C-alpha positions in Angstrom: -154.1 -57.2 9.6 -154.9 -54.2 7.7 -154.1 -50.9 9.6 -157.6 -49.6 8.3 -159.6 -52.2 10.1 -157.4 -52.2 13.3 -157.6 -48.3 13.6 -161.3 -48.3 13.3 -162.0 -51.5 15.4 -159.7 -50.5 18.2 -161.9 -47.4 19.0 -165.3 -48.6 18.0 -165.2 -52.4 18.1 -166.3 -52.8 21.8 -168.1 -49.5 22.1 -170.7 -49.4 24.8 -173.1 -46.7 25.8 -170.9 -45.8 28.8 -168.3 -44.8 26.2 -170.6 -42.5 24.4 -171.0 -38.7 25.6 -174.5 -37.8 26.4 -174.7 -35.2 23.6 -173.6 -37.9 21.1 -176.4 -40.2 22.4 -179.0 -37.4 22.3 -178.2 -36.9 18.5 -178.2 -40.6 17.9 -181.7 -40.9 19.5 -182.8 -37.9 17.5 -181.5 -39.7 14.3 -183.3 -42.9 15.2 -186.6 -41.2 15.8 -186.3 -39.0 12.8 -185.5 -42.0 10.4 -188.3 -44.2 12.0 -190.7 -41.3 11.0 -189.2 -41.2 7.5 -189.5 -45.0 7.2 -193.1 -45.1 8.5 -194.3 -42.6 6.0 -192.2 -43.9 3.2 -193.4 -47.3 3.6 -196.5 -46.4 1.6 -194.7 -45.2 -1.4 -194.6 -47.1 -4.7 -191.0 -48.0 -4.7 -190.7 -49.6 -1.3 -194.0 -51.4 -1.9 -192.4 -53.1 -5.0 -189.3 -54.0 -3.0 -191.5 -55.4 -0.2 -193.5 -57.5 -2.7 -190.4 -59.0 -4.1 -188.5 -59.5 -0.8 -190.9 -59.5 2.0 -192.2 -63.1 1.8 -189.4 -64.8 3.5 -190.2 -65.8 7.1 -188.1 -64.3 9.9 -188.0 -62.3 12.9 -187.3 -58.8 11.7 -189.9 -56.0 11.6 -191.2 -54.7 8.2 -191.8 -51.2 9.2 -195.4 -50.0 9.0 -196.8 -53.2 7.6 -197.7 -55.4 10.6 -195.4 -58.2 9.3 -191.7 -59.7 9.8 -189.3 -61.3 7.5 -185.7 -62.4 7.4 -183.1 -59.9 8.7 -181.3 -59.0 5.5 -184.7 -58.7 3.7 -186.2 -56.4 6.3 -183.0 -54.1 6.3 -183.4 -53.9 2.5 -187.1 -53.1 2.6 -187.0 -50.8 5.5 -183.8 -49.0 4.0 -185.7 -48.3 0.8 -188.8 -47.1 2.7 -186.6 -44.8 5.0 -185.1 -43.0 2.0 -188.2 -42.9 -0.3 -189.1 -39.4 0.8 -185.6 -38.1 0.8 -186.4 -36.5 4.1 -183.8 -38.3 6.2 -180.8 -36.9 7.8 -177.3 -36.1 6.1 -173.8 -35.7 7.3 -171.1 -33.8 5.4 -168.2 -35.9 6.6 -169.7 -39.1 5.4 -170.9 -37.2 2.3 -174.3 -38.9 2.4 -177.4 -39.9 4.6 -175.8 -41.6 7.6 -178.8 -43.2 9.4 -180.6 -44.9 6.5 -177.9 -47.6 5.7 -177.2 -48.3 9.4 -180.5 -48.2 11.3 -182.3 -50.8 9.3 -179.3 -53.3 9.6 -179.1 -52.6 13.4 -182.8 -52.9 14.0 -183.1 -56.2 12.0 -180.2 -57.9 13.7 -181.0 -56.7 17.1 -184.5 -58.2 16.7 -182.9 -61.4 15.5 -180.6 -61.6 18.5 -182.9 -60.3 21.1 -180.5 -57.6 21.9 -181.0 -54.8 24.6 -181.7 -51.2 23.7 -178.2 -50.3 25.0 -176.6 -52.7 22.6 -178.7 -51.4 19.7 -177.6 -47.8 20.5 -173.9 -48.6 20.9 -173.9 -50.6 17.5 -175.7 -47.8 15.8 -173.2 -45.2 16.9 -170.3 -47.5 16.1 -171.6 -47.9 12.5 -172.3 -44.1 12.1 -168.7 -43.4 13.4 -166.9 -45.8 11.2 -168.8 -44.9 8.0 -168.2 -41.3 8.6 -164.4 -42.1 8.8 -164.6 -44.0 5.5 -166.5 -41.1 4.0 -163.7 -38.9 5.0 -161.2 -41.0 3.2 -163.3 -41.7 0.1 -166.7 -39.9 0.1 -165.7 -36.5 -1.5 -163.9 -38.1 -4.4 -166.6 -40.7 -4.9 -169.3 -38.3 -5.0 -167.7 -36.0 -7.5 -167.2 -39.1 -9.8 -170.9 -40.1 -9.6 -171.2 -42.6 -6.8 -174.2 -42.3 -4.4 -172.1 -42.5 -1.1 -175.1 -43.2 1.0 -174.9 -46.7 -0.6 -171.2 -47.0 -1.3 -170.0 -45.8 2.0 -173.1 -46.8 3.8 -172.6 -50.5 3.3 -169.5 -50.2 5.5 -171.5 -48.5 8.3 -174.1 -51.3 8.1 -171.4 -53.9 8.2 -169.7 -52.5 11.1 -172.9 -52.0 13.2 -173.9 -55.6 12.7 -170.3 -56.6 13.3 -170.5 -54.8 16.7 -173.8 -56.6 17.5 -172.2 -60.0 16.7 -169.0 -59.1 18.9 -166.5 -59.3 16.1 -162.8 -59.0 16.8 -160.6 -56.8 14.6 -159.6 -59.8 12.3 -163.3 -60.6 11.6 -164.1 -57.0 11.1 -161.4 -56.7 8.6 -162.7 -59.6 6.6 -166.2 -58.1 6.8 -164.9 -54.9 5.5 -163.2 -56.7 2.6 -166.4 -58.3 1.7 -168.3 -55.2 2.0 -166.0 -53.6 -0.5 -167.2 -56.0 -3.0 -170.7 -55.1 -2.3 -170.2 -51.3 -2.6 -172.4 -49.5 -5.2 -175.0 -46.9 -6.1 -174.9 -44.2 -8.8 -176.0 -40.6 -8.8 -177.3 -41.1 -12.3 -180.3 -42.7 -10.7 -181.3 -39.9 -8.6 -185.1 -38.7 -9.1 -186.1 -42.4 -9.6 -187.1 -45.3 -7.2 -183.5 -46.7 -7.5 -182.1 -43.9 -5.1 -183.9 -45.0 -2.1 -183.2 -48.6 -3.2 -179.5 -47.9 -2.9 -180.0 -47.2 0.7 -181.8 -50.4 1.4 -179.2 -52.2 -0.6 -176.5 -50.9 1.6 -178.3 -51.9 4.7 -179.2 -55.4 3.5 -175.7 -56.0 2.1 -174.2 -55.0 5.5 -176.3 -57.6 7.2 -175.3 -60.1 4.7 -171.6 -59.3 4.8 -171.3 -59.5 8.7 -173.4 -62.6 9.0 -171.4 -64.5 6.3 -168.1 -63.6 8.1 -169.6 -64.9 11.3 -170.1 -68.2 9.6 -166.5 -68.3 8.4 -166.7 -66.6 4.9 -163.3 -65.2 3.7 -162.4 -61.9 2.0 -159.3 -59.8 1.7 -159.1 -57.4 4.6 -157.2 -55.0 2.4 -159.9 -54.7 -0.3 -160.7 -51.1 0.6 -157.3 -49.4 0.4 -155.0 -52.1 -0.8 -153.7 -53.1 -4.2 -156.7 -53.5 -6.6 -159.1 -52.7 -3.8 -162.0 -50.2 -3.9 -160.0 -47.0 -3.8 -157.7 -48.1 -6.6 -160.4 -49.6 -8.7 -162.5 -46.5 -8.7 -159.5 -44.2 -9.3 -159.6 -42.6 -5.9 -156.5 -40.9 -4.3 -154.4 -42.9 -2.0 -156.2 -43.2 1.3 -154.8 -41.1 4.3 -155.3 -43.3 7.2 -154.0 -40.5 9.5 -157.4 -38.9 9.2 -159.2 -41.8 10.7 -159.3 -40.7 14.3 -158.6 -37.4 15.8 -161.0 -37.9 18.9 -163.9 -36.4 17.0 -167.5 -37.8 17.3 -168.8 -37.5 13.8 -172.3 -38.3 14.8 -172.4 -34.6 16.0 -172.1 -33.5 12.5 -175.5 -34.9 11.6 -177.8 -32.3 9.8 -181.6 -32.9 9.9 -183.9 -32.2 7.0 -187.1 -30.0 7.4 -187.9 -30.0 3.6 -188.8 -33.4 1.8 -186.2 -32.8 -1.0 -182.5 -33.1 -1.8 -180.5 -31.4 1.1 -178.7 -29.3 -1.7 -182.0 -27.5 -2.4 -182.8 -26.3 1.2 -180.6 -23.3 1.2 -182.5 -21.9 -1.9 -185.8 -23.1 -0.3 -185.0 -21.2 2.9 -184.0 -18.0 1.0 -187.1 -18.2 -1.1 -189.5 -18.6 2.0 -187.9 -15.5 3.5 -188.5 -13.5 0.2 -192.2 -14.2 -0.1 -193.1 -11.5 2.5 -190.9 -8.9 0.6 -192.3 -9.6 -2.8 -195.9 -9.9 -1.7 -198.3 -9.9 -4.5 -196.0 -8.2 -6.9 -195.7 -10.1 -10.2 -192.4 -11.9 -10.5 -190.4 -11.1 -13.5 -187.2 -13.1 -12.9 -185.7 -15.4 -10.3 -181.9 -16.0 -10.1 -180.1 -18.6 -7.9 -176.5 -18.4 -7.2 -175.1 -21.7 -6.2 -172.0 -24.0 -6.3 -171.5 -25.9 -9.6 -171.7 -29.2 -7.7 -175.4 -28.6 -7.1 -176.2 -29.0 -10.8 -175.0 -32.6 -10.8 -177.4 -33.5 -8.1 -180.4 -31.2 -8.3 -180.1 -29.8 -11.8 -183.3 -31.0 -13.2 -184.8 -27.7 -14.6 -188.3 -28.9 -15.5 -189.1 -32.0 -13.6 -191.9 -34.3 -14.8 -192.6 -36.2 -11.6 -192.8 -35.6 -7.9 -189.6 -37.7 -7.5 -187.8 -35.6 -10.1 -188.9 -32.5 -8.3 -187.0 -33.4 -5.1 -183.8 -33.1 -7.3 -184.8 -29.8 -8.9 -183.4 -26.6 -7.7 -185.6 -24.6 -9.7 -188.8 -26.5 -8.9 -188.2 -26.5 -5.2 -187.4 -22.7 -5.2 -190.5 -22.1 -7.3 -192.6 -24.2 -4.7 -191.3 -22.0 -1.9 -191.9 -18.7 -3.7 -195.5 -19.8 -4.4 -196.0 -20.8 -0.8 -196.3 -24.5 -1.4 -195.2 -26.4 1.8 -191.9 -28.3 0.9 -192.0 -29.6 4.6 -195.0 -31.8 3.6 -193.9 -34.9 1.9 -197.2 -34.9 0.0 -196.1 -31.8 -1.8 -193.7 -33.9 -4.0 -196.4 -35.4 -6.1 -196.9 -35.3 -9.8 -199.9 -33.2 -9.5 -197.9 -30.4 -7.9 -195.5 -30.5 -10.8 -198.2 -30.3 -13.3 -199.8 -27.2 -11.8 -200.0 -24.3 -14.2 -198.6 -21.6 -11.8 -195.6 -23.9 -11.1 -194.9 -24.3 -14.7 -195.3 -20.6 -15.4 -192.9 -19.5 -12.6 -190.3 -22.2 -13.1 -189.7 -20.8 -16.6 -188.6 -17.6 -15.0 -186.0 -19.3 -12.8 -182.3 -19.6 -13.7 -179.3 -20.9 -11.9 -176.1 -19.1 -12.1 -173.2 -21.3 -10.8 -170.3 -19.9 -9.0 -167.4 -22.0 -7.5 -166.8 -19.3 -5.0 -170.1 -20.0 -3.4 -170.0 -22.7 -0.5 -171.8 -25.8 -1.1 -174.8 -25.8 1.2 -175.4 -22.1 0.8 -177.5 -20.3 -2.0 -178.5 -16.8 -2.7 -181.9 -16.2 -4.4 -182.6 -12.9 -6.2 -186.2 -12.1 -7.1 -187.1 -9.3 -9.5 -190.6 -8.1 -9.1 -192.4 -5.0 -10.1 -189.2 -3.3 -11.0 -187.5 -4.0 -7.6 -184.9 -6.6 -6.8 -185.0 -8.6 -3.6 -182.0 -10.8 -2.3 -181.7 -13.4 0.5 -179.0 -15.8 1.3 -179.0 -18.9 3.5 -176.5 -21.4 4.8 -177.5 -25.0 5.7 -174.0 -26.3 6.5 -173.8 -26.1 10.1 -175.3 -28.7 12.5 -177.6 -27.3 15.3 -175.9 -26.2 18.5 -179.1 -26.2 20.6 -180.1 -29.9 20.8 -183.3 -29.1 22.8 -184.7 -26.8 20.0 -183.6 -29.4 17.4 -185.3 -32.1 19.3 -188.6 -30.0 19.5 -188.5 -29.5 15.8 -187.8 -33.2 15.1 -190.6 -34.3 17.3 -193.0 -32.1 15.4 -191.7 -33.5 12.1 -191.9 -37.1 13.5 -195.5 -36.7 14.7 -196.5 -35.4 11.2 -194.9 -38.4 9.5 -195.7 -41.2 12.1 -199.3 -40.3 13.3 -201.1 -41.1 9.9 -199.5 -44.6 9.9 -199.6 -45.5 13.8 -202.1 -43.3 15.3 -201.6 -40.9 18.1 -201.2 -43.3 20.9 -198.6 -45.7 19.2 -196.7 -42.6 17.9 -196.4 -41.3 21.6 -195.3 -44.8 22.6 -192.6 -44.9 20.1 -191.3 -41.5 21.1 -191.1 -42.8 24.7 -189.3 -46.0 23.6 -186.7 -44.0 21.6 -186.1 -41.6 24.4 -185.5 -44.5 26.8 -183.9 -46.8 24.3 -180.6 -47.3 26.4 -182.7 -48.6 29.3 -184.7 -51.1 27.2 -184.2 -54.7 28.3 -185.2 -55.9 24.9 -186.0 -53.9 21.8 -189.0 -56.1 21.0 -191.2 -53.3 22.0 -189.6 -51.0 19.3 -190.3 -53.6 16.7 -193.8 -54.2 17.7 -194.7 -50.5 17.8 -193.0 -49.9 14.4 -194.9 -52.8 12.8 -198.1 -50.9 13.6 -199.6 -54.0 15.6 
């Protein structure tokens, strides 16, 4: 048996909530609630609607979030994954090099409903999937991302597969086979950022994770060395030889989750925060020039200078900084609409913004310099570090969640969902989660 699968499954294959520290459980619950809000609000977007129309007609037990319907588990994971990433408002993890919850939670939710799992089983499977995909991201994610892979999909498929394997009580042999099958289902390209395809990547990873694990449960075969072995995923994509010694140092990588409070690519957030802080200093002075100092890697992700659509604006460092300087609320998902991009004041200011790349600037940090009325104003911000005060983080996420979920569910159901997630480990059945998420 491959040492990769054995190393991962020895630690996480039998994980229970009793094994998970309370702080890790807290962050996991925050991730669930945050993603549920993103999926509820994202379900109304055009991309998820198209995916739902294509895949939602198959009968099954799994919730289609925000739609009052159910479908087959793999289809629900695909649909909900696309919805949960449609706003690009869901959490991130620098170890995984992607969005950690969106590939895993749709798969866990769908199969948990299918199996009639308890809340404790759902929570343990979710954390197992998060931890395993983070470790695979640690091996492959940095190199993959730089080469143009969307690691939320290419790494996330392994997290989804692992989480479902935990629900299905896999042993290490079946997990290794499922890992091998998932390696042939890994994909997603950064070239499609700014289009409906980016959130589809996340749904694709979740749905494929369900499919991979369920096929293996039926006896399907694959090479357990298809990730790091000869002619496996690492070799085929030109990645360095995997270092398996970095797989387990006792860390819980769920604690490295970073939540988003702006509905755009995370790499734009440091500049947004800097620009928000500069507004008071600039006041009503006419802006003459704006300079953003950022790491060169940002330009391969959010380098669209003059976006044409709201989706493209999410991946435009210049546009998001312009929005913030104009006082346009980037925490409101409705901001990223074609009409905002078409505003005259946005078009005028965005032409005054330039990006100076500097490899000495840490990714996740940016400095914004605004020249106005003959004066220069400078502000820097760092979005790299996860929060240390989980209570404060929880309060911010509750406010964000209510803003996303209440228009879809109403105030009472939103409050019920908050309560169910807070007490998820004590739920005898997750049926109440699905019922509330459907909007019934």
